[in-house]
Structure formats: C-alpha cells, structure tokens
C-alpha positions as CSV (number, residue, x, y, z in Angstrom):
1,X,0.0,0.0,0.0
2,X,1.9,3.2,-1.2
3,X,2.7,5.9,1.3
4,X,2.4,9.4,-0.1
5,X,3.8,12.7,1.2
6,X,2.3,15.6,-0.7
7,X,2.6,19.3,-0.1
8,X,3.9,22.8,-0.7
9,X,6.3,24.9,1.4
10,X,8.3,28.1,1.6
11,X,10.6,26.8,-1.1
12,X,7.9,25.9,-3.6
13,X,5.1,28.4,-3.0
14,X,4.8,32.1,-2.1
15,X,3.1,33.1,1.1
16,X,-0.1,34.3,-0.7
17,X,-0.6,30.7,-1.9
18,X,0.4,29.0,1.3
19,X,-2.1,31.0,3.3
20,X,-4.9,30.0,1.0
21,X,-4.0,26.3,1.3
22,X,-3.3,26.4,5.1
23,X,-5.5,24.4,7.4
24,X,-5.7,25.8,10.9
25,X,-6.1,23.7,14.1
26,X,-9.9,24.1,14.3
27,X,-10.3,23.0,10.7
28,X,-8.0,20.0,10.9
29,X,-10.4,17.4,12.5
30,X,-13.1,17.8,9.8
31,X,-10.4,18.0,7.1
32,X,-8.9,14.7,8.4
33,X,-12.2,13.0,8.5
34,X,-13.0,14.1,4.9
35,X,-9.5,13.1,3.6
36,X,-9.6,9.7,5.3
37,X,-12.9,8.8,3.7
38,X,-11.7,9.5,0.1
39,X,-11.8,6.4,-2.1
40,X,-8.6,4.5,-1.7
41,X,-7.2,6.4,1.3
42,X,-6.4,4.1,4.3
43,X,-4.5,6.5,6.6
44,X,-4.1,10.2,6.7
45,X,-2.3,13.0,8.6
46,X,-2.3,16.7,7.9
47,X,0.7,19.0,8.9
48,X,0.0,22.7,8.3
49,X,2.4,25.4,9.6
50,X,3.4,28.9,8.6
51,X,5.9,27.4,6.1
52,X,4.1,24.3,4.8
53,X,0.9,22.4,4.3
54,X,1.5,18.6,3.8
55,X,-0.7,15.5,3.5
56,X,0.6,12.2,4.6
57,X,-1.5,9.3,3.2
58,X,-1.4,5.6,2.9
59,X,-3.4,4.7,-0.2
60,X,-4.3,1.6,-2.1
61,X,-2.7,1.0,-5.5
62,X,-4.3,3.2,-8.1
63,X,-5.3,5.9,-5.6
64,X,-2.0,7.8,-5.6
65,X,-3.6,10.9,-7.1
66,X,-6.5,11.1,-4.6
67,X,-4.6,13.3,-2.0
68,X,-3.7,15.9,-4.7
69,X,-7.3,15.9,-6.0
70,X,-8.6,16.4,-2.5
71,X,-6.4,19.4,-1.9
72,X,-7.6,21.0,-5.1
73,X,-11.2,20.3,-4.4
74,X,-10.9,21.6,-0.8
75,X,-9.5,24.9,-2.0
76,X,-11.9,25.2,-4.9
77,X,-9.2,25.1,-7.4
78,X,-9.3,23.5,-10.9
79,X,-7.4,20.2,-11.1
80,X,-3.7,20.8,-11.7
81,X,-3.8,24.4,-10.5
82,X,-1.3,23.6,-7.7
83,X,0.8,21.0,-9.5
84,X,3.7,23.4,-10.2
85,X,3.9,24.2,-6.5
86,X,3.5,20.7,-5.1
87,X,6.2,18.2,-4.2
88,X,5.3,14.5,-4.0
89,X,7.3,11.7,-2.3
90,X,6.4,8.0,-2.4
91,X,7.2,5.1,-0.1
92,X,10.9,5.3,0.9
93,X,11.3,8.9,-0.1
94,X,8.1,9.8,1.8
95,X,9.6,8.1,4.9
96,X,12.8,10.2,4.4
97,X,10.8,13.3,4.0
98,X,8.9,13.0,7.2
99,X,12.2,12.3,9.0
100,X,13.8,15.4,7.5
101,X,10.8,17.6,8.3
102,X,10.8,16.4,12.0
103,X,14.5,17.1,12.4
104,X,14.3,20.6,10.9
105,X,16.2,19.8,7.7
106,X,13.3,21.1,5.6
107,X,12.7,24.2,7.7
108,X,13.3,27.8,6.6
109,X,15.6,28.0,9.7
110,X,17.8,25.0,9.4
111,X,17.5,22.8,12.5
112,X,14.8,24.9,14.2
113,X,13.2,22.8,17.0
114,X,9.6,24.1,16.8
115,X,8.7,21.9,13.9
116,X,9.0,18.8,16.0
117,X,6.3,20.0,18.3
118,X,4.1,20.8,15.2
119,X,4.6,17.3,13.8
120,X,3.7,15.9,17.2
121,X,0.5,18.0,17.2
122,X,-0.4,16.7,13.7
123,X,0.2,13.2,14.9
124,X,-2.0,13.7,18.0
125,X,-4.8,15.2,15.8
126,X,-4.7,12.2,13.5
127,X,-4.7,9.8,16.4
128,X,-7.7,11.6,17.9
129,X,-9.5,11.5,14.5
130,X,-8.7,7.7,14.2
131,X,-7.1,8.2,10.8
132,X,-3.8,6.5,11.7
133,X,-3.2,2.7,11.8
134,X,-0.1,0.8,12.9
135,X,2.2,1.6,9.8
136,X,1.9,5.4,9.9
137,X,1.7,5.6,13.7
138,X,5.0,3.6,13.8
139,X,6.5,5.9,11.2
140,X,5.7,9.0,13.3
141,X,7.1,7.4,16.4
142,X,10.3,6.7,14.5
143,X,10.4,10.3,13.3
144,X,10.4,11.6,16.8
145,X,13.2,9.2,17.8
146,X,15.2,10.3,14.7
147,X,14.7,14.0,15.6
148,X,15.9,13.4,19.1
149,X,19.0,11.6,17.9
150,X,19.9,14.3,15.4
151,X,19.4,17.0,18.1
152,X,21.7,15.2,20.6
153,X,24.3,13.7,18.3
154,X,24.9,16.6,15.9
155,X,25.3,20.4,16.2
156,X,22.4,21.1,13.9
157,X,20.7,23.1,16.7
158,X,23.7,25.0,17.9
159,X,22.8,28.5,19.0
160,X,19.3,30.0,18.9
161,X,17.5,28.7,15.8
162,X,13.9,29.8,15.2
163,X,11.8,32.2,13.1
164,X,11.3,34.2,16.3
165,X,15.0,34.6,16.8
166,X,15.4,35.6,13.2
167,X,12.7,38.2,13.5
168,X,14.4,39.7,16.6
169,X,17.7,39.8,14.7
170,X,15.9,41.8,12.0
171,X,14.6,44.2,14.6
172,X,18.1,44.7,16.0
173,X,19.3,45.6,12.5
174,X,16.6,48.2,12.1
175,X,16.6,49.6,15.6
176,X,20.2,49.7,17.0
177,X,19.0,50.7,20.5
178,X,16.1,48.5,21.7
179,X,16.4,50.1,25.1
180,X,14.4,53.0,23.7
181,X,11.8,51.0,21.7
182,X,8.3,49.7,22.4
183,X,7.5,46.3,20.9
184,X,3.9,45.1,20.3
185,X,3.5,41.4,19.9
186,X,0.3,39.9,18.6
187,X,-0.6,36.4,19.6
188,X,0.6,34.2,22.5
189,X,1.8,30.9,20.9
190,X,5.3,29.4,20.9
191,X,6.6,31.9,18.3
192,X,5.6,34.9,20.3
193,X,6.8,33.4,23.6
194,X,10.2,32.8,22.0
195,X,10.2,36.4,20.6
196,X,9.5,37.7,24.1
197,X,12.5,35.9,25.6
198,X,14.9,37.1,22.9
199,X,13.6,40.7,23.2
200,X,14.0,40.7,27.0
201,X,17.6,39.3,26.6
202,X,18.3,42.3,24.4
203,X,16.9,44.8,26.9
204,X,13.8,46.1,25.0
205,X,12.3,49.1,26.8
206,X,8.6,48.2,26.7
207,X,6.6,45.1,25.7
208,X,2.9,44.9,24.9
209,X,1.3,41.5,24.1
210,X,-2.1,41.5,22.4
211,X,-4.2,38.3,22.3
212,X,-7.7,37.1,21.9
213,X,-7.6,35.8,25.4
214,X,-6.1,38.4,27.7
215,X,-5.4,36.0,30.5
216,X,-3.0,34.0,28.2
217,X,-1.2,37.1,27.2
218,X,-1.0,38.2,30.8
219,X,0.7,35.0,31.8
220,X,3.2,35.5,29.1
221,X,4.2,39.1,30.1
222,X,3.9,39.0,33.9
223,X,7.3,37.5,34.5
224,X,9.0,40.1,32.3
225,X,7.1,43.2,33.3
226,X,5.2,43.9,30.1
227,X,1.4,44.3,29.9
228,X,-1.4,42.5,28.1
229,X,-4.3,43.8,26.0
230,X,-7.2,42.3,24.1
231,X,-7.1,42.2,20.3
232,X,-10.1,44.5,20.3
233,X,-7.9,47.2,22.0
234,X,-5.2,47.2,19.3
235,X,-6.4,50.4,17.7
236,X,-5.9,52.3,21.0
237,X,-2.4,51.0,21.6
238,X,-1.0,50.6,18.0
239,X,0.5,54.1,17.9
240,X,2.7,53.3,20.9
241,X,4.6,50.6,19.1
242,X,7.8,51.2,17.2
243,X,7.9,47.5,16.3
244,X,5.1,45.0,15.7
245,X,5.6,41.3,15.5
246,X,2.5,39.2,14.8
247,X,2.0,35.5,14.7
248,X,-1.6,34.3,15.3
249,X,-3.7,31.6,13.7
250,X,-6.3,34.0,12.5
251,X,-7.9,33.4,9.1
252,X,-8.4,37.1,8.6
253,X,-6.1,40.1,8.7
254,X,-5.8,41.6,12.2
255,X,-4.0,44.8,11.2
256,X,-5.5,46.8,8.3
257,X,-4.3,49.7,6.3
258,X,-6.8,52.2,7.9
259,X,-5.7,51.0,11.4
260,X,-2.0,51.6,10.6
261,X,-2.7,54.9,8.9
262,X,-4.5,56.2,11.9
263,X,-1.7,55.0,14.2
264,X,0.9,56.7,12.0
265,X,-1.0,60.0,12.2
266,X,-0.9,59.7,16.0
267,X,2.9,59.0,15.8
268,X,3.4,62.1,13.6
269,X,4.7,59.8,10.9
270,X,7.5,58.3,13.0
271,X,8.4,55.0,11.2
272,X,7.1,51.6,12.3
273,X,8.6,48.2,11.6
274,X,6.1,45.4,11.1
275,X,7.0,41.7,11.0
276,X,4.2,39.3,10.0
277,X,5.2,35.7,10.9
278,X,1.7,34.3,10.3
279,X,0.3,32.2,7.5
280,X,-2.4,33.2,6.7
281,X,-1.0,36.7,7.1
282,X,-2.1,38.9,10.0
283,X,-1.2,42.2,8.4
284,X,-3.0,43.3,5.2
285,X,-0.4,43.5,2.4
286,X,-1.8,46.9,1.5
287,X,-0.1,48.3,4.6
288,X,3.2,48.2,2.8
289,X,2.0,51.0,0.6
290,X,1.8,53.4,3.5
291,X,4.7,55.9,4.0
292,X,7.0,55.3,7.0
293,X,5.9,51.7,7.3
294,X,8.4,48.8,6.8
295,X,6.5,45.5,6.4
296,X,8.2,42.1,6.4
297,X,6.5,38.8,5.9
298,X,7.9,35.4,6.8
299,X,9.3,35.0,3.3
300,X,11.2,38.3,3.6
301,X,13.3,36.8,6.5
302,X,15.2,34.5,4.1
303,X,18.4,36.7,3.8
304,X,18.7,37.1,7.6
305,X,18.2,33.3,8.0
306,X,20.9,32.5,5.5
307,X,23.5,34.4,7.6
308,X,23.1,31.9,10.4
309,X,22.6,28.8,8.3
310,X,26.3,28.3,7.4
311,X,27.3,27.6,10.9
312,X,25.0,24.5,11.0
313,X,25.6,23.2,7.4
314,X,28.5,21.0,8.6
315,X,26.0,19.0,10.7
316,X,23.7,18.2,7.9
317,X,25.7,15.3,6.6
318,X,25.8,13.8,10.1
319,X,22.0,14.2,10.3
320,X,21.5,12.7,6.8
321,X,23.5,9.6,7.8
322,X,21.3,9.0,10.9
323,X,18.2,9.5,8.7
324,X,19.5,7.1,6.0
325,X,19.9,4.3,8.6
326,X,16.5,4.9,10.2
327,X,14.8,5.0,6.8
328,X,16.1,1.5,6.0
329,X,15.1,0.2,9.4
330,X,11.6,1.5,9.0
331,X,11.2,0.1,5.5
332,X,12.5,-3.3,6.7
333,X,9.9,-3.3,9.5
334,X,7.2,-2.3,7.0
335,X,8.1,-5.1,4.6
336,X,7.9,-7.6,7.4
337,X,4.6,-6.1,8.6
338,X,3.1,-6.4,5.1
339,X,4.2,-10.1,4.9
340,X,2.8,-10.7,8.4
341,X,-0.8,-10.0,7.4
342,X,-1.1,-12.8,4.7
343,X,0.8,-15.1,7.1
344,X,-1.8,-14.5,9.8
345,X,-4.6,-15.1,7.4
346,X,-2.9,-18.4,6.2
347,X,-2.4,-19.5,9.8
348,X,-5.9,-18.7,10.8
349,X,-7.2,-20.6,7.8
350,X,-5.0,-23.6,8.7
351,X,-6.2,-23.5,12.3
352,X,-9.8,-23.4,11.3
353,X,-9.3,-26.5,9.1
354,X,-7.5,-28.2,12.0
355,X,-10.4,-27.5,14.4
356,X,-13.0,-28.7,12.0
357,X,-11.3,-32.0,11.3
358,X,-10.4,-32.5,15.0
359,X,-14.1,-32.0,15.9
360,X,-15.1,-34.7,13.4
361,X,-12.5,-37.1,14.7
362,X,-13.7,-36.6,18.3
363,X,-17.2,-37.2,17.2
364,X,-16.1,-40.5,15.5
365,X,-14.5,-41.6,18.7
366,X,-17.6,-40.7,20.7
367,X,-19.6,-42.9,18.5
368,X,-17.3,-45.9,19.0
369,X,-15.2,-45.7,15.8
370,X,-11.9,-47.6,15.9
371,X,-9.2,-45.2,17.3
372,X,-6.5,-46.2,14.7
373,X,-9.0,-45.7,11.9
374,X,-10.0,-42.4,13.4
375,X,-6.3,-41.3,13.6
376,X,-5.8,-42.3,9.9
377,X,-8.9,-40.2,9.0
378,X,-7.6,-37.3,11.0
379,X,-4.1,-37.4,9.4
380,X,-5.2,-37.9,5.8
381,X,-8.1,-35.5,5.9
382,X,-6.1,-32.7,7.6
383,X,-3.2,-33.2,5.2
384,X,-5.5,-33.1,2.2
385,X,-7.2,-29.9,3.3
386,X,-4.0,-28.1,4.2
387,X,-2.3,-29.0,0.9
388,X,-5.3,-28.6,-1.5
389,X,-5.1,-24.9,-2.3
390,X,-1.3,-25.0,-2.5
391,X,-1.4,-28.0,-4.8
392,X,-3.9,-26.4,-7.1
393,X,-1.8,-23.2,-7.4
394,X,1.4,-25.1,-8.1
395,X,-0.3,-27.2,-10.8
396,X,-1.6,-23.9,-12.4
397,X,2.0,-22.4,-12.2
398,X,3.4,-25.5,-13.9
399,X,0.8,-25.3,-16.7
400,X,1.4,-21.5,-17.3
401,X,5.2,-21.6,-16.9
402,X,5.3,-19.5,-13.8
403,X,8.9,-20.3,-12.9
404,X,9.1,-17.7,-10.2
405,X,6.3,-19.2,-8.2
406,X,7.7,-22.7,-8.7
407,X,11.2,-21.6,-7.5
408,X,9.7,-19.9,-4.5
409,X,7.8,-23.1,-3.6
410,X,11.0,-25.1,-4.0
411,X,12.7,-22.8,-1.4
412,X,9.7,-22.7,0.8
413,X,9.1,-26.5,0.9
414,X,12.7,-27.7,0.8
415,X,12.6,-30.7,3.1
416,X,16.3,-30.8,3.7
417,X,16.4,-27.2,4.7
418,X,13.6,-27.8,7.3
419,X,15.3,-30.9,8.6
420,X,18.4,-28.9,9.2
C-alpha cells in the first residue's frame, strides 16, 4: 500500500498561496475526516504550519492521485492548479521526507526545534481522529526518535534557531537601540513566547502583548514586566509601538491599512517596523504602501536566516547519515509487517481446518469408531485440506510456466532445509 507525502512549502510556493491552502487547528479534525474517507485512502495525517501544508496518506494501489485531487477540491481550485507548487514523495522517499521535516532539515531556519512540536501536534490530531493505523503511527514514532538523535548527536541546533530569533535579529538591525523602543507582539503561541524571551535578553524598553484571550497574554508578560491587551484594544495602543511582531492563527487580517494609517498620524509619521510571521497573514499587504511603514513577511526573512545557516551546514551530513539508517530500518519493518498479514490469514485458515477435522475425529471416537481408523482419518483429511489450495496453485503455475512461483515453492518446501 503506497505511502504518499504531498505538499507545498516556503521553497515551492509564495506566502499568498500558502495562506490560501493552510489548514488551521480548528479545521484539521473535519479535514482529516474528509480526507480519510476519500476512495482508496487508508491512513491520513495533515501537517500545516506557517511554512508548509502537507498531507501524509497511505493509499491503495491506483489511488495515488487522490490526496492531490482532495487538496484542489478543498481549496476550490481546478485540477492541476497547484501542481507546479506541489512536491510528492512516495514510499521510501516519503519516509525520508517526514524524518527530514521532523528534524528541521526542511525548515526555513535549518534545524529549528519548533517543527518537531508541530509534527507531534499533527500526529495527535490524526490519532484523535482515528485516521492512523499501525504503519503510519509507527512511522511517526520513529520520526520523533530520529529527531531526538539528530538533536543530541549533531550540532544542527547549535545556538538560537527559530523564526522568532530571526525576527528579533531583523529588529536589531533596524533599531540599533532596543532600550528606547516599544514592541507590540500579537498572539501568545510558541513563536511569540520565544520572541518575548529574545527581546528581553536584548533589553527592550517596553513590551505589549495582544491576544484574543487576555489571560493567556498576561501569563506571558507577567514574568517580564510587560502588559497585556485584548485584540479589540489594538487600535488604541497601536500608535505606541515602534515595532510590531505578529504570529496568530487568525484566518483574517488583524491589522488593516486604515488602522495603521490612523496610528501613523498619532505618531506624527514616525516610522514603524512590522514583521508578519503568520500564515495566513495577520497584516494586510496593502499596509506596505503606507509611508513610513516597513513591512516584512515570513518570506522576507530569508536573507537574515541564511546568515546563520552556514554555521549549521556541517552537521547536515551527520544528520542525513542518521536518517538514512533509520529509513532503511523502518522500510525493513514495513516489509515484514506487510508479509505478516497474509501469514496471519494463512495461519488462521489452517487452524480453522484443523479445528473442523479434529471435531469430526472426536465425534467419531464418541460414536465408537476404531481409534486407529480415526487417527488415519484425521491425518489424511487434515493433510489433504492443508495442501489442497497450494497443490492447485502449483499445478496452475506449472501449466502456465510461472517459474518464479515454482522456484519460490521449492525454497519454501525444501525438506532438507527444514530438517536442518
């Protein structure tokens, strides 16, 4: 049963397309249920982050195109519209891909650790939706182990590596003295939490965190002396911010051009730096047209990211070696597991035949039949039933010249080998 890894990411698709295809946490359960019920799909998992949307599916032969078709239909796109942006990996390469994703080798920031948590969230969602069976569940468990080994046995994660850290580096380049700056952060997830830590380390003067749930934002800023506001209060506080960093899971823009224009007027046109780390985007792209506004999206961080990438490049080969070994081990397990199912069916069939013949033999003894004659019946009848289907298949193979099957049978039934 083929394993398919299908998706698009920051290397293959612009943010405008990624945000259209993105599947947020609330939409994931019904999307999983729908994907898993598509014809030919046996298992399914959805991984959707700011940099990627990926489908992992185990499908029956002939259904390899179903995940791509589903993605087009879900986004109301004509078939093939996404093809130039999609990558597709099958079987061993799909296994390798999920290992690379979990270890951060496919991330915009090489080796960033947040992706592992996102893969685990995707795995938990699929488990909760009952769209995983043993093969893919085992695959994900192995991916977590591989990521842990790469993290501990290589220097792939040396130094701070995250989109949040990269955003703060960009802030430092734009504002030489953060001690005199006010930073407004929108959201309260992992990315914003990391950004808060990095900003505090760099001595930022003032922090404001805006979130839909004020209590969550308050818990984030209390230890560092900042203050929390509700999203609804953004227009009243926006003018205070020299820097805005936003990373929410909102489907709609949180900051609009009219909101920013009003804030700039209050600031007497003092410049503002806006960094939008969300997909879908939190800040309306039209904001970039306003004077004295410098807007960066997650795709614009690439140059800053590349500066820190070279220090970790040397660890990539070590990580790849670990991944190569674990890919082979998983594929060996999968091959054995695929063989195990027909073996269980064959064994269950043989045991059913045995029980039926044994029941007849016991009945014969209960009715006074000669024990020796009953044993003869038991042995001959059971042997005949167990060998019947195999004998028929071997006769058919001989008639049709199926030498491969005949050779396999010779190896399987080699009496001398079994005696040894």
